[in-house]
C-alpha positions in Angstrom: -0.2 -0.1 0.0 1.4 3.0 -0.8 2.4 5.4 1.9 -0.4 8.7 2.7 0.8 11.5 3.1 -2.4 13.2 5.9 -3.9 16.4 4.6 -1.3 18.9 7.1 1.5 18.0 4.8 0.1 18.3 1.5 1.9 20.9 -1.3 1.7 24.4 0.5 1.6 27.3 -4.9 -14.5 37.8 -15.5 -13.3 41.4 -15.4 -15.2 43.8 -12.5 -15.9 46.8 -13.1 -12.9 49.4 -14.9 -13.6 52.6 -13.3 -12.0 56.3 -12.2 -11.8 56.5 -8.7 -11.2 58.8 -6.1 -9.5 58.3 -2.3 -10.9 60.0 0.8 -8.6 59.1 3.9 -8.9 59.9 7.6 -5.5 59.9 9.2 -5.1 57.3 11.0 -1.7 55.7 9.8 -0.6 58.9 11.6 -1.7 58.2 15.0 -4.8 59.5 15.1 -8.4 59.3 14.1 -9.8 56.2 11.4 -8.9 55.0 8.0 -11.3 55.3 4.9 -11.2 55.4 1.3 -13.4 56.1 -1.2 -13.5 53.8 -4.4 -16.1 54.2 -7.0 -18.3 50.9 -5.3 -18.2 53.1 -2.4 -16.9 54.1 1.3 -15.1 51.7 3.3 -13.8 51.9 6.3 -10.7 50.3 7.8 -7.9 49.6 10.9 -5.3 52.2 12.0 -2.3 49.5 13.4 1.0 50.2 14.1 1.0 53.2 11.2 -0.7 51.6 8.9 -4.3 51.3 7.6 -5.1 47.4 7.6 -8.6 46.6 5.2 -9.4 43.2 5.5 -12.2 40.8 3.5 -13.0 43.1 0.7 -15.4 41.4 -2.0 -13.6 41.7 -4.9 -16.0 39.6 -7.2 -19.9 38.4 -6.5 -20.4 35.1 -4.0 -19.6 32.4 -6.3 -22.7 30.8 -4.3 -26.3 29.3 -5.8 -26.1 29.8 -9.5 -22.6 31.1 -9.7 -21.3 28.0 -8.1 -18.4 26.6 -11.0 -18.9 29.7 -12.5 -16.4 32.2 -13.6 -16.3 35.0 -11.4 -18.7 37.9 -11.2 -18.2 41.7 -11.1 -18.9 42.8 -7.3 -22.1 45.2 -7.4 -22.2 48.8 -5.4 -22.6 48.8 -1.9 -24.3 51.8 0.2 -22.9 53.7 3.0 -19.4 52.7 5.1 -18.7 48.8 4.3 -16.6 48.1 7.4 -13.4 46.1 5.8 -12.3 44.3 8.9 -13.5 40.8 9.0 -9.7 38.8 8.9 -11.8 35.3 9.3 -12.8 34.7 5.2 -11.5 31.1 4.6 -12.7 28.9 1.6 -14.0 26.1 1.7 -11.5 22.7 3.2 -10.9 20.9 5.8 -8.5 21.8 8.4 -5.0 21.0 8.0 -3.6 21.0 11.4 0.0 21.2 10.9 1.3 22.8 7.9 -1.5 26.3 7.6 -1.8 28.8 9.9 -5.3 29.2 10.3 -7.0 32.3 12.0 -9.2 30.9 13.9 -9.8 27.2 15.1 -12.3 25.8 13.0 -12.0 22.1 11.4 -14.0 22.4 8.7 -14.8 25.7 6.7 -17.8 26.1 4.8 -18.2 29.9 3.0 -18.3 29.7 -0.1 -18.6 33.5 0.6 -15.0 33.4 0.0 -13.7 35.9 -2.1 -12.3 38.6 -0.8 -9.3 40.0 -0.3 -6.7 42.1 2.0 -4.8 45.9 2.2 -2.2 46.9 4.3 -0.8 50.5 3.1 0.5 52.8 4.9 -2.0 55.6 4.1 -5.1 55.5 2.1 -3.3 58.7 -0.3 -2.2 59.5 -3.7 1.7 58.6 -2.9 1.1 55.7 -5.6 3.2 53.3 -3.9 4.7 49.8 -5.3 1.6 47.2 -4.8 2.7 44.0 -3.9 0.2 41.1 -4.0 0.7 37.6 -2.2 -1.6 34.5 -3.4 -1.0 32.1 -1.3 -0.3 28.2 -1.7 -1.6 24.9 -0.2 -2.1 22.0 -2.8 -5.1 23.7 -4.1 -6.9 22.5 -1.3 -5.8 24.3 1.4 -4.8 27.5 3.4 -6.0 31.4 3.0 -5.0 34.9 3.2 -5.6 35.3 6.4 -3.2 33.3 7.9 -0.9 35.1 10.3 2.1 33.8 8.4 1.2 36.6 5.5 0.7 39.5 7.8 1.8 42.1 5.0 2.6 44.9 7.6 6.5 44.4 7.8 6.9 44.5 4.2 4.4 47.6 3.6 5.8 49.6 6.5 9.6 48.5 5.6 9.3 49.3 1.7 6.7 51.7 1.7 4.1 50.2 -0.5 0.5 48.5 -0.7 0.1 44.7 0.7 -2.8 43.0 -1.1 -3.5 39.1 -0.1 -6.2 37.4 -1.9 -8.5 33.8 -1.7 -9.5 31.8 -4.2 -11.7 29.0 -4.8 -10.1 25.6 -3.6 -10.3 22.0 -4.9 -13.1 20.9 -6.0 -15.2 24.6 -6.6 -12.4 25.8 -7.8 -10.0 23.3 -10.0 -12.9 21.7 -11.4 -13.4 20.9 -15.6 -16.6 20.7 -15.8 -16.7 21.1 -19.8 -17.1 17.2 -20.4 -20.6 16.7 -18.4 -21.8 20.5 -19.7 -20.6 22.6 -22.1 -21.9 25.3 -20.7 -19.5 24.4 -17.8 -16.6 25.0 -19.8 -13.0 26.3 -18.8 -14.6 26.1 -14.6 -10.7 23.7 -14.4 -9.3 26.9 -14.3 -11.8 28.9 -12.3 -9.6 29.3 -9.2 -7.2 31.1 -11.8 -9.9 33.2 -12.8 -10.6 34.1 -9.5 -6.9 35.4 -8.9 -7.1 36.7 -12.5 -10.0 38.6 -10.8 -8.4 39.8 -8.4 -5.2 41.2 -9.8 -8.0 43.4 -12.1 -9.8 44.6 -9.1 -6.5 45.8 -7.7 -6.0 47.7 -11.6 -8.6 49.7 -10.9 -8.8 50.3 -7.2 -5.3 50.6 -5.6 -4.5 53.8 -6.2 -7.6 54.6 -3.4 -5.6 52.8 -1.1 -2.3 54.8 -1.8 -0.8 52.4 -4.7 0.1 52.9 -8.1 -1.9 50.5 -10.3 0.9 50.4 -12.9 3.8 49.1 -10.7 1.7 45.8 -9.5 4.6 43.2 -8.3 2.5 39.8 -8.3 4.2 37.0 -5.5 3.7 33.3 -5.2 3.9 30.7 -3.3 3.8 26.8 -4.0 0.4 26.9 -5.6 0.0 30.5 -6.1 3.7 30.3 -7.8 1.7 27.3 -10.5 -1.1 29.9 -10.8 1.6 32.9 -12.0 3.4 30.7 -14.3 0.5 29.7 -15.8 -0.9 33.5 -16.1 2.6 34.1 -18.2 0.9 31.9 -20.7 -2.3 34.2 -20.9 -2.7 36.5 -23.1 -1.1 40.4 -21.9 0.3 39.3 -18.0 1.5 42.7 -18.4 -1.9 43.7 -17.6 -2.0 42.0 -15.2 1.1 42.7 -13.2 4.5 44.5 -14.0 6.8 42.1 -12.2 6.5 38.5 -10.8 7.7 36.5 -8.0 7.3 32.8 -8.3 8.8 30.9 -4.6 9.0 27.6 -5.4 6.6 27.4 -8.2 6.8 27.2 -11.8 5.6 26.3 -15.2 6.7 22.2 -14.8 3.9 21.7 -12.8 0.6 22.8 -14.4 -1.4 20.5 -15.7 -1.1 19.4 -18.8 -4.6 18.8 -20.9 -4.7 14.8 -20.6 -4.1 15.6 -17.2 -7.0 17.7 -16.4 -9.4 15.0 -18.1 -8.1 12.4 -15.7 -9.0 14.5 -12.7 -12.1 15.3 -14.5 -12.7 11.6 -15.4 -12.0 10.7 -11.8 -15.3 13.0 -10.8 -18.4 10.3 -9.8 -21.2 12.4 -10.6 -23.4 12.1 -14.3 -24.0 15.7 -13.9 -23.3 19.6 -12.9 -26.7 19.4 -11.6 -25.7 16.8 -9.2 -22.4 18.6 -7.9 -25.1 21.7 -7.7 -27.1 20.1 -5.3 -24.3 19.0 -3.0 -23.9 20.9 0.0 -20.5 22.2 1.0 -19.5 19.7 3.4 -20.8 16.9 0.8 -18.6 18.3 -1.7 -15.6 18.7 0.7 -16.1 14.4 1.1 -16.5 13.9 -1.8 -13.9 15.6 -2.6 -11.3 14.0 -0.3 -13.0 10.3 -1.7 -11.9 10.8 -4.8 -8.5 11.8 -4.0 -7.7 9.1 -1.4 -8.9 6.9 -4.3 -7.0 8.8 -7.3 -4.2 10.5 -5.4 -3.0 8.8 -3.0 0.5 10.1 -1.4 2.1 13.2 -2.6 0.2 12.8 -6.0 -2.6 14.2 -4.2 -0.2 18.3 -3.5 -0.6 18.4 -7.4 -3.9 17.0 -8.2 -5.2 20.4 -7.9 -4.5 23.5 -10.2 -4.1 25.5 -13.3 -4.3 23.4 -16.8 -3.2 23.9 -20.3 -7.0 24.6 -21.5 -5.6 26.3 -25.3 -8.4 29.1 -24.3 -7.4 31.0 -21.3 -3.7 29.1 -20.5 -2.5 29.1 -24.2 0.4 27.0 -23.8 3.6 25.8 -22.1 4.2 27.8 -19.7 8.1 27.9 -20.6 7.6 27.6 -24.6 5.7 30.5 -24.5 7.5 32.9 -22.0 10.9 31.6 -24.7 8.4 33.5 -27.1 8.1 36.9 -25.7 4.4 35.7 -24.0 5.9 37.9 -20.9 8.2 40.4 -22.2 6.9 42.8 -20.6 7.1 41.4 -16.9 10.6 41.5 -15.2 10.3 38.2 -13.0 12.7 36.7 -9.8 12.5 33.1 -9.4 14.1 30.1 -6.4 13.2 27.8 -4.7 14.2 26.1 -1.6 17.2 23.2 -1.4 15.4 20.8 0.6 11.8 21.5 -1.0 10.1 17.9 -1.0 11.6 16.9 2.1 8.3 19.0 3.7 6.1 15.4 2.6 8.7 13.7 4.7 8.6 15.2 7.8 6.7 12.2 9.1 10.4 10.2 9.8 12.5 8.1 8.0 9.7 5.4 7.2 7.6 8.4 4.9 10.6 10.0 3.7 11.6 7.1 2.3 7.7 6.0 1.5 8.2 9.4 -0.7 10.9 8.6 -2.4 9.8 4.6 -3.5 6.4 6.6 -5.2 9.2 9.3 -6.2 10.4 6.8 -8.4 7.2 4.8 -9.4 5.3 7.7 -10.5 7.1 10.5 -11.2 10.5 10.0 -12.7 9.9 10.9 -16.8 9.5 7.8 -18.4 11.0 9.9 -21.2 14.7 10.0 -19.4 14.6 5.8 -18.4 17.3 5.9 -21.1 19.6 7.8 -18.6 18.5 7.0 -15.4 20.9 4.9 -14.3 23.6 7.6 -14.5 20.6 10.7 -12.8 20.6 8.5 -10.1 24.2 7.3 -9.8 25.9 10.9 -9.5 22.9 12.1 -7.4 24.2 9.0 -5.6 27.1 10.6 -4.6 27.0 11.6 -1.0 23.6 10.8 -0.6 22.2 7.1 0.3 19.7 6.1 -1.9 16.0 7.7 0.1 18.2 11.4 -0.1 19.4 10.8 -3.8 15.4 10.4 -4.5 14.9 12.8 -2.5 16.9 15.6 -4.3 15.9 14.8 -8.0 12.7 15.6 -6.8 13.3 18.2 -5.8 15.4 19.6 -9.0 12.9 17.2 -11.1 9.6 19.6 -9.6 11.3 22.6 -8.6 14.8 23.5 -8.8 15.7 23.2 -12.6 12.1 24.3 -13.7 12.5 28.0 -12.5 16.3 27.9 -14.3 14.3 27.4 -17.3 12.1 30.0 -16.9 15.2 31.9 -15.3 17.3 31.1 -18.3 14.2 31.8 -20.9 12.4 35.3 -20.0 16.2 36.5 -19.4 16.1 37.1 -23.2 13.4 39.7 -22.7 13.6 40.8 -19.6 15.4 41.2 -16.1 15.7 38.7 -13.9 16.5 37.4 -10.9 17.4 33.8 -9.3 17.5 32.4 -5.5 17.9 28.9 -3.9 17.1 29.4 -0.1 18.9 27.0 1.7 18.8 27.9 5.9 18.5 24.5 6.9 16.9 24.3 10.8 17.6 20.8 11.3 19.9 18.3 9.7 16.7 15.8 8.9 14.6 17.8 7.1 16.2 20.9 6.0 15.6 24.0 3.4 11.8 22.2 2.8 8.8 23.5 1.1 7.7 26.8 2.2 10.7 27.6 4.6 11.4 30.8 2.8 7.8 31.8 4.0 8.5 33.9 7.1 10.8 35.3 6.0 9.5 37.5 2.8 6.9 38.1 5.2 9.2 39.2 8.5 6.5 37.6 10.3 8.8 34.8 11.4 6.2 32.0 12.1 7.6 28.4 11.3 3.6 26.6 11.0 4.5 23.4 8.8 8.3 23.8 9.3 9.2 20.5 12.0 12.3 22.2 14.2 11.9 25.8 12.8 10.9 28.2 15.5 13.6 26.1 17.9 16.3 27.4 15.8 15.1 30.3 15.4 14.6 31.1 19.0 18.5 30.1 18.7 20.0 32.5 16.3 17.5 35.0 16.2 19.8 37.3 15.3 21.5 36.6 12.6 17.8 34.4 11.4 16.4 38.3 12.2 19.3 40.1 9.5 18.4 37.3 7.1 15.0 38.2 6.6 15.7 41.8 6.2 17.9 41.0 3.6 14.7 39.4 2.3 12.3 41.8 2.4 14.8 44.5 1.1 15.5 42.7 -2.1 11.8 41.6 -2.4 10.8 45.7 -1.6 13.3 46.9 -4.1 12.6 44.6 -6.7 8.8 45.4 -6.5 10.0 49.6 -6.7 12.4 48.9 -9.5 12.3 45.6 -11.2 15.8 45.2 -9.7 16.5 44.1 -6.2 19.2 45.9 -5.8 18.2 49.2 -6.4 17.3 50.3 -3.0 19.9 48.5 -0.7 18.5 49.9 3.3 20.3 46.7 4.9 24.4 45.3 4.2 23.5 42.2 1.9 25.1 40.9 -1.5 24.7 42.0 -4.6 22.6 40.1 -6.9 23.7 40.1 -10.5 20.8 39.3 -12.9 20.6 35.5 -14.1 22.3 35.0 -17.6 22.6 31.5 -19.0 25.9 32.2 -19.5 26.9 32.4 -15.9 23.2 31.2 -13.9 24.6 34.0 -11.1 22.1 32.2 -8.5 21.3 34.1 -4.4 22.1 31.6 -2.0 20.1 33.0 0.9 21.3 32.2 4.6 22.6 33.4 7.0 25.9 34.3 5.8 24.2 35.3 1.7 25.8 34.7 -1.1 25.9 35.0 -4.9 26.8 31.8 -6.8 27.5 30.7 -10.7 25.3 27.9 -11.4 25.0 26.0 -8.0 25.1 22.0 -8.4 25.5 22.7 -11.7 26.4 18.9 -13.0 23.6 17.8 -11.4 21.4 20.3 -13.0 22.8 19.4 -16.7 21.8 15.8 -16.7 18.0 17.5 -16.9 19.2 18.3 -20.1 16.9 17.8 -23.1 14.1 17.5 -20.9 11.1 20.2 -22.1 9.6 20.8 -18.5 6.4 21.7 -20.4 3.1 20.5 -17.9 2.6 18.5 -15.9 1.3 14.7 -17.0 0.1 12.2 -15.1 -2.2 11.1 -16.8 
C-alpha cells in the first residue's frame, strides 16, 4: 500500500468594473482617528494598526454561490453606506490542515463559499502611488487562506513603503474542476481558481490607487500553488496587463497541468451531471473531494492534483515555451526554490521519507529519461543515501531545474533573478517547502516547518538579519524591477540571471552569490522540456 501523506503535509503553490476612482483618507496612519478610502464601489473603513491602515475582507467578486457555483467570477456590485473592512476570518471551503496552515481561528471545517475577498495593508490611503505587492497563497489547491498570520503584510508594507494585498480564491472541486465534459456551458471551469486570482488582480488595477498604491507598478508574488498559478498567467494573453513584475517562490509552469491530466482529474469525479454537484452542500462536496483524492491521488499525488491547466483558451500553451517566445516580455521576473523542497512531505520521519522516495521513483520520474536514469541516480548518490538521492532528484525535477529554465527563458526579454534558500533548521529535513515564507513576510512564524521555531530562537539575531535582507530585496524588486536598487540593509549584490553564468543568490546566514550551484546535477536534466504536469 502506498504511503499516504496526511492533509497536514499536502503542498503548501470576468473582469470587474473599470472605473476612475477618488480617494478620501482619514489620518489613521499618523496616529489619529481611523482609516477610510472612497472608491467607485463605495466607501470603505479599515483599521489603524501600528502606523498602517489595514482593510480586511473586501469582496473583489460576487459570491460564487447558488447559480454562480462553478461559474467564472462575476463583478462585485456597489454598496450603500460604508463597508467595514474588518473581517479577518474568510477561508475558502476546506478541511482544516492542522500542521501546515496557520488558520485565523480554531474551526475544523470551513464551509463559507462567499470567500472571494482580499486584504490591504497601506501606509496611508492617499495619492502617493506606492509600489503594490499582491500575494497569492499556496496549499496544493486545496488548503490555505490569505488570512493566515504568517502572511501578514504589515512588515512588507512598512519597510517597503508599499501597498500589500493578499487574496483568497476557490479551492479544490469548487475552483479546479473541469466540468465542460458534463455540460458544455461549464467549459473552462477547471481554471476558475485562476480566474478568481486574475479578477482580484484586475480589482487591484482598478481600485488600488484609492489605497495609496500605483496600479501601474504591481508585483504579483506567489508561493507553491500560488506560484503555479502566476506562472500559468505568464502563458495567458497579455500578462503585463495584470502585473508589471512577478515573484515565483517554489513553483513554475512545470507543474501546471496538461490538458490530458485535467481530463483525467475530471473523469475521477463520480457524478453524471453538474446539477448533481450543484445540489450538494459544501460539506458534501468536501467529503466527495476527499474520497476522490484518497482513491485517485494517494500519497504525494494529492499535492499536485488540483491546479491550473493548459486549456488552450485562457492558458494558451506550455509556460516555458511561451515565455521563451516573448509572451511575458513586459514582465520582470524573480524566482527561486528551497534546497530541500520535497523533504516537506517526509516530515513524519524516516519511514515517511523513504516511502515518498519510492513513490517518486515509481510515479514521478519521467519515462522519457529512462535511458539515462541509471547514470542520473549514480550522480545523485554521490555523498547521499538512496532515499536522500531520490528526494534531491525529486526537488530538482519538480522545482529547481524548471525554475532555472524559466529564468533562462525570460532573461532573453526582461531582467530576471534566480535564488535558492538554504537555511536548514534540522539536518534531518533541511530547507523544506514553505520555509522561506516567514523570512519574506518578516512574521517569522514557522508553521509547517518542523524544528523551525526552535532553530530560530537559538539564532534569532542572525536569522532576523536574513529576513531583513530578503524583505529589502523583495521590496526593492517590487519598486524598481532590480533587487539591488534600494539596498537599505547590508547584503550582497544580486546579479541578473544569464545562461552564461547562471548567477544564483544563495539565501542563508551569510548570503552569497554562486554561479550555477550543483551545475552537474542540473545538466543531467538537459533536453527534458518541463512543458507541463502530465500524470494521466
